[in-house]
VOGU-3710 file (C-alpha; in Angstrom, 3 decimals, decimal comma):
1> xxxxxxxxxx> 49,785/14,934/-53,825  46,962/17,109/-54,246  44,715/14,220/-53,475  46,115/13,412/-50,542  45,988/17,091/-49,587  42,365/17,018/-49,718  41,709/13,560/-48,125  43,936/15,131/-45,387  41,539/18,094/-44,971  38,196/15,927/-45,102
11> xxxxxxxxxx> 39,922/13,733/-42,300  40,149/17,390/-40,158  36,771/17,706/-40,664  35,205/15,035/-39,282  35,609/15,418/-35,741  33,781/18,694/-36,236  30,978/16,670/-37,921  30,548/14,355/-34,889  30,643/17,023/-32,278  27,706/18,795/-34,335
21> xxxxxxxxxx> 25,773/15,669/-34,150  26,774/14,609/-30,486  25,635/18,363/-29,368  23,423/18,485/-26,480  21,470/21,380/-24,337  23,754/22,385/-21,742  21,888/24,363/-19,147  18,384/25,180/-17,989  17,223/28,560/-18,494  13,507/29,276/-17,133
31> xxxxxxxxxx> 13,193/32,803/-18,362  14,523/32,543/-21,594  16,759/35,555/-21,544  19,811/33,637/-22,706  21,141/31,036/-24,738  23,773/28,905/-23,508  23,582/25,829/-25,802  26,512/24,691/-27,952  24,330/24,170/-30,908  26,267/25,700/-34,213
41> xxxxxxxxxx> 24,192/26,037/-37,423  25,260/24,733/-40,652  24,547/25,688/-43,987  23,655/22,650/-45,477  22,215/23,718/-48,606  25,543/24,301/-50,609  27,984/21,735/-51,035  31,401/22,218/-49,171  34,336/23,816/-51,007  36,490/20,444/-50,210
51> xxxxxxxxxx> 33,677/18,164/-51,858  34,198/20,399/-54,823  37,934/19,780/-54,458  37,310/16,358/-53,985  34,850/15,755/-57,148  36,939/17,807/-59,552  40,243/15,390/-59,023  38,220/12,224/-58,884  36,634/10,443/-61,865  33,037/9,208/-61,232
61> xxxxxxxxxx> 34,544/5,418/-62,635  37,365/5,003/-60,192  36,206/5,940/-56,442  36,877/3,589/-53,808  34,991/2,589/-51,235  36,327/4,701/-48,802  36,042/7,739/-51,150  32,246/7,107/-51,828  31,827/7,039/-47,964  33,000/10,365/-47,489
71> xxxxxxxxxx> 30,905/11,307/-50,097  27,640/9,975/-48,529  29,052/11,720/-45,499  28,572/15,249/-46,636  25,520/14,314/-48,555  23,073/12,945/-46,141  23,253/16,503/-43,630  21,693/18,272/-47,080  18,903/15,506/-47,092  18,273/15,613/-43,951
81> xxxxxxxxxx> 18,204/19,618/-43,896  16,028/19,290/-47,194  13,451/16,804/-45,531  13,390/18,565/-42,387  12,044/21,986/-43,800  9,526/20,088/-45,873  8,056/17,629/-43,117  7,754/20,652/-40,646  6,349/22,846/-43,487  3,367/20,598/-44,157
91> xxxxxxxxxx> 2,886/19,239/-40,481  -0,505/20,054/-39,629  -1,171/22,510/-36,528  -2,471/19,759/-34,013  0,141/17,333/-34,737  2,918/19,999/-34,469  1,681/20,719/-30,808  1,851/16,796/-30,101  5,436/16,750/-31,073  6,514/20,060/-28,980
101> xxxxxxxxxx> 4,549/18,399/-26,168  6,430/15,119/-26,171  9,874/17,260/-25,699  12,116/16,824/-22,500  11,081/19,933/-20,289  14,707/21,509/-20,587  14,450/21,726/-24,350  10,545/22,823/-24,056  11,649/25,642/-22,229  14,742/25,814/-24,543
111> xxxxxxxxxx> 12,376/26,268/-27,719  10,221/29,250/-26,074  12,419/31,795/-27,625  12,275/30,715/-31,103  9,469/32,794/-31,680  6,583/34,178/-29,809  4,245/31,299/-31,411  5,621/28,561/-29,554  6,422/30,798/-26,526  2,666/31,643/-26,123
121> xxxxxxxxxx> 1,781/27,696/-26,280  2,043/27,199/-22,710  -1,150/29,015/-22,107  -3,062/27,276/-24,860  -5,900/24,826/-24,586  -4,992/22,616/-27,249  -1,140/22,389/-26,338  -2,166/21,564/-22,080  -4,639/18,585/-23,788  -1,877/17,375/-25,910
131> xxxxxxxxxx> 0,237/17,465/-22,895  -1,697/15,937/-20,629  -1,744/12,992/-22,955  1,936/12,514/-22,370  2,822/9,797/-19,979  3,808/11,367/-16,214  7,609/11,456/-15,870  8,845/11,101/-12,479  7,584/14,021/-10,044  10,223/16,792/-9,544
141> xxxxxxxxxx> 10,754/18,189/-5,689  10,009/21,871/-5,200  11,957/22,966/-1,802  12,624/26,277/0,450  16,451/26,685/0,567  18,394/29,262/3,374  21,572/29,986/4,276  21,100/28,945/7,914  22,243/25,392/9,197  19,468/25,578/12,100
151> xxxxxxxxxx> 16,104/27,450/11,462  15,313/28,930/8,372  18,174/31,788/8,296  18,273/34,297/5,421  15,889/32,612/2,881  16,988/32,551/-0,577  14,408/31,094/-2,352  13,214/27,705/-4,089  15,150/25,368/-5,719  13,907/22,362/-7,911
161> xxxxxxxxxx> 15,316/18,704/-7,955  15,250/16,760/-10,599  15,939/13,178/-9,889  15,792/11,655/-13,225  18,979/14,006/-14,609  20,118/14,278/-10,461  20,571/18,072/-10,887  19,315/20,945/-9,017  17,455/24,278/-10,453  17,577/27,295/-8,473
171> xxxxxxxxxx> 15,132/29,717/-9,196  13,576/33,226/-7,778  9,861/33,835/-7,572  9,296/37,784/-7,294  6,145/37,247/-5,590  7,072/35,319/-2,963  10,293/37,390/-1,813  10,514/38,888/2,056  7,907/36,007/2,759  8,500/32,896/4,474
181> xxxxxxxxxx> 6,397/29,640/3,934  5,526/26,270/4,299  5,062/23,930/1,352  1,974/22,109/2,909  0,145/20,349/-0,158  0,603/19,778/-4,118  -1,298/17,943/-6,987  0,040/17,716/-10,492  1,999/20,605/-11,443  0,959/23,111/-8,561
191> xxxxxxxxxx> 1,542/23,672/-5,202  0,104/25,359/-1,946  2,201/27,449/0,163  1,256/28,744/4,047  2,517/31,621/5,442  4,333/31,667/8,911  1,466/32,823/10,283  -1,028/30,645/9,416  -3,248/33,036/7,808  -2,396/33,032/3,922
201> xxxxxxxxxx> -2,412/30,546/1,158  -0,889/30,847/-1,938  -0,839/28,636/-4,944  2,098/28,237/-7,203  3,984/26,420/-10,518  7,173/26,733/-9,435  8,532/25,871/-13,161  6,594/29,148/-14,526  6,623/31,071/-11,532  3,110/31,939/-11,674
211> xxxxxxxxxx> 1,570/32,598/-8,156  -2,044/33,161/-6,949  -2,734/34,353/-3,309  -5,770/32,690/-2,246  -8,816/35,369/-0,863  -9,232/35,220/3,072  -10,556/32,361/4,600  -13,804/33,087/6,340  -12,806/31,136/9,723  -9,945/32,613/11,371
221> xxxxxxxxxx> -7,760/30,000/12,759  -4,664/30,977/14,401  -3,331/26,842/14,969  -1,864/24,258/12,739  -3,851/23,032/9,997  -3,309/19,928/7,775  -4,046/21,122/4,188  -4,972/18,576/1,402  -4,677/19,553/-2,517  -7,184/17,750/-5,623
231> xxxxxxxxxx> -7,039/18,242/-9,048  -11,352/18,665/-10,297  -9,769/18,592/-14,288  -6,864/16,381/-15,113  -6,768/17,154/-18,721  -5,876/20,725/-18,289  -4,422/20,732/-14,593  -6,423/24,286/-13,798  -9,150/23,366/-12,005  -8,584/22,320/-8,214
241> xxxxxxxxxx> -9,400/22,361/-4,639  -7,862/23,003/-1,609  -9,033/21,289/1,793  -7,670/22,615/4,910  -8,491/20,759/8,399  -7,925/21,957/12,216  -7,664/20,010/15,083  -11,034/21,242/16,512  -13,048/19,939/13,591  -13,076/23,063/11,627
251> xxxxxxxxxx> -12,251/22,827/8,261  -13,201/24,465/4,647  -12,948/24,057/1,084  -11,541/26,260/-1,572  -12,967/25,912/-5,227  -10,727/27,620/-8,309  -13,425/27,776/-10,612  -15,767/29,544/-7,765  -12,728/31,068/-6,284  -13,573/31,015/-2,947
261> xxxxxxxxxx> -13,931/29,107/0,705  -17,189/26,974/1,783  -18,032/24,683/4,165  -19,752/21,513/3,944  -21,461/20,628/6,941  -19,364/19,251/10,020  -17,671/15,931/10,991  -19,136/13,125/11,897  -20,122/12,072/15,725  -18,483/9,275/15,196
271> xxxxxxxxxx> -15,226/11,170/14,948  -13,749/11,976/18,387  -12,198/15,631/18,589  -10,301/17,081/19,525  -7,816/15,735/16,414  -4,402/14,968/16,855  -3,026/15,531/13,381  0,138/14,388/12,184  1,401/17,776/10,886  4,903/16,282/9,842
281> xxxxxxxxxx> 3,344/14,104/7,260  1,697/15,971/3,947  -1,705/14,264/2,930  -2,280/11,923/0,298  -4,337/12,385/-2,867  -5,768/9,347/-4,470  -8,387/10,490/-6,898  -10,912/12,498/-5,768  -9,954/11,109/-1,647  -7,858/13,247/0,373
291> xxxxxxxxxx> -6,053/10,972/2,845  -5,338/12,741/6,567  -3,288/10,801/9,401  -3,630/11,263/12,333  -3,282/9,887/16,344  -5,127/8,561/19,290  -6,048/6,523/17,770  -3,940/5,682/15,282  -5,401/5,846/11,619  -6,163/7,728/8,534
301> xxxxxxxxxx> -8,931/10,462/8,136  -10,736/10,431/4,662  -12,576/13,122/2,756  -14,447/12,900/-0,524  -14,113/16,205/-2,292  -16,727/15,292/-4,940  -19,523/13,823/-2,381  -18,463/15,591/0,611  -18,356/12,522/3,036  -15,912/12,283/6,154
311> xxxxxxxxxx> -14,725/8,880/6,844  -12,134/7,468/9,579  -10,144/4,393/9,839  -8,784/3,036/12,965  -4,949/1,386/11,428  -2,541/0,694/14,120  1,023/1,396/13,461  3,910/-0,788/13,419  5,973/-1,320/16,613  8,981/0,932/17,248
321> xxxxxxxxxx> 8,152/3,259/14,245  9,151/6,994/14,544  8,843/10,188/12,619  6,109/8,568/10,091  4,465/9,649/7,115  1,927/8,168/4,418  2,764/8,468/0,808  0,688/6,983/-2,560  1,964/4,726/-4,914  0,070/3,654/-7,960
331> xxxxxxxxxx> -3,276/3,978/-6,066  -1,808/2,634/-2,969  -1,519/4,407/0,529  2,003/3,876/1,631  3,791/4,294/5,034  6,903/5,688/5,517  8,834/5,499/8,673  12,495/5,245/10,860  12,113/1,815/12,547  14,343/1,791/15,540
341> xxxxxxxxxx> 15,221/-1,013/17,834  18,299/-1,119/20,177  21,326/0,706/18,547  19,899/-0,088/15,430  17,863/2,142/12,758  16,538/1,816/9,628  14,239/3,307/7,057  11,344/1,324/6,254  8,129/1,084/3,675  4,995/-0,172/4,222
351> xxxxxxxxxx> 2,018/-1,023/1,992  -1,707/-0,629/3,544  -3,765/-3,955/3,049  -7,085/-2,758/2,178  -9,236/-6,014/3,596  -7,244/-6,380/6,912  -6,814/-2,460/7,172  -3,195/-3,521/8,395  0,344/-2,447/7,398  2,458/-4,548/5,453
361> xxxxxxxxxx> 6,214/-4,120/5,225  7,609/-4,370/1,444  10,912/-2,736/1,446  13,961/-1,092/3,683  16,898/0,630/3,056  19,850/-1,636/2,375  21,979/-2,386/5,359  25,478/-0,749/4,233  23,429/2,493/4,267  21,811/1,926/8,011
371> xxxxxxxxxx> 24,899/1,268/9,051  25,780/4,933/9,036  23,251/5,824/11,225  24,056/3,068/13,716  24,106/4,066/17,718  22,917/7,702/16,484  20,061/9,411/16,939  18,497/10,222/13,728  15,026/12,003/12,942  13,636/12,206/9,468
381> xxxxxxxxxx> 11,832/14,171/7,284  9,352/13,092/4,249  9,191/15,697/1,157  6,837/14,549/-1,373  5,005/11,554/-1,342  3,649/10,752/-5,025  5,414/7,959/-6,392  8,790/9,461/-5,349  10,151/10,223/-2,448  13,430/12,578/-0,893
391> xxxxxxxxxx> 14,141/11,645/3,000  15,775/13,867/4,994  18,273/11,851/7,522  19,310/14,431/10,179  22,023/13,335/12,506  23,926/15,273/14,969  26,862/16,348/12,492  24,817/15,417/9,174  22,251/16,248/7,071  21,703/13,869/4,104
401> xxxxxxxxxx> 19,042/13,671/1,600  17,919/10,232/0,032  15,450/9,379/-2,667  13,342/6,630/-3,092  11,125/5,381/-6,296  8,129/3,698/-4,725  7,632/2,202/-8,100  11,447/0,490/-9,097  11,921/0,074/-4,863  15,315/2,282/-5,604
411> xxxxxxxxxx> 17,333/4,114/-3,172  19,703/7,074/-4,279  21,860/9,414/-2,919  20,808/13,477/-3,523  23,790/15,670/-4,489  24,362/18,778/-2,151  21,945/21,712/-3,324  25,002/24,324/-3,940  24,527/27,924/-5,597  25,773/27,843/-9,357
421> xxxxxxxxxx> 27,330/31,606/-8,905  29,610/30,664/-5,686  29,032/26,834/-5,053  27,865/27,776/-1,363  25,576/25,091/-0,077  21,933/26,094/0,508  20,138/24,199/3,696  16,537/22,629/2,638  13,792/23,943/5,376  10,613/21,763/3,575
431> xxxxxxxxxx> 9,788/20,807/0,285  7,294/18,749/-1,812  6,619/16,666/-4,705  4,864/18,148/-8,248  5,152/16,938/-12,078  6,760/19,702/-14,069  3,521/20,882/-16,174  4,547/24,310/-17,674  0,753/24,388/-18,699  -0,396/24,291/-15,052
441> xx> -2,007/27,995/-14,143  -2,939/28,498/-10,497
//
């Protein structure tokens, strides 16, 4: 009877052991001010009281196979705990940083609260190098959200969307409070913002809430400008240049190393002014070259930041295309737009053919999704153009968001952006894609 009682107690502890190994981080706290995980610590160095009772009532030569399995079940965690302590104790510092750099972003931010040493890793040059060696994950989307359906309404700050987990992360950046911005460009883990008055530029890493206001431009520009951004040190994500271009040909380049704006000559005479720039489309950066999309004539304007050379390419657009924007995928220039003919509307993807300088269709939204917009007046906005797109499809009574993976050619619906406290839906004003690099400093 005593053995049966012990066995029952052992069986009762099996769900607890299973829960111990199946625990997962359940929230994402960027501030590290609270820990809301379900992880519970077990004392693995001492044997369970139940195991001692079991051993006292059993002869070492008379143990069934199930009894031996129960003994192994309690012995393995003890061995693992001892091994982990020895391994981490002797692990070289360089290898230690390499292991942490490969953790998921949410877990990495959780581990920052373990000790001061781990919290200071984000500003370490060696950790930045290790993090840059990790294969790039899917980009995230940083968006400006507000309460109102029309216009900006009350700006509530920003929200980040992780397409791999299909989850929104809400954040508040104190340095950007009481201001209204446009997200105009991004590079690596940094995002470029321009205030609504078209005067001041800001560089931000929304992941760590780091913001830097750029010095005033030497030229006073009241009209809208197209903005491009490029990294000049991909190893650390800490050196970059920002280029703005006006319709009259005025332009300036900001160098983060010099912390100043400068201008390299003027546009070639072969590029006719004024420029009809497409401000609905964000720029694309491939290597050190920034791509601007223009009209009249339709084509692309490029600027090589390293060489300071402007070039123009006349490329006719596909027929019946509207709301088009350019994107980048694996070093290739892509075109995204609405294809409307008669009452049918569909989102299509084209790839630029370098030899012929023509657009070739490579994919389009599935017909089942297109039927939803049949006979409706649809407007499209593209947020993010770095391998992953977030498309806003707006009709009279709906505003649906869809992501498109340019590499996998996969379409997915985006869940509503709601506040975690009251579940109130937030409306997305504008957005851009960025890579979640916690080591990127503005």
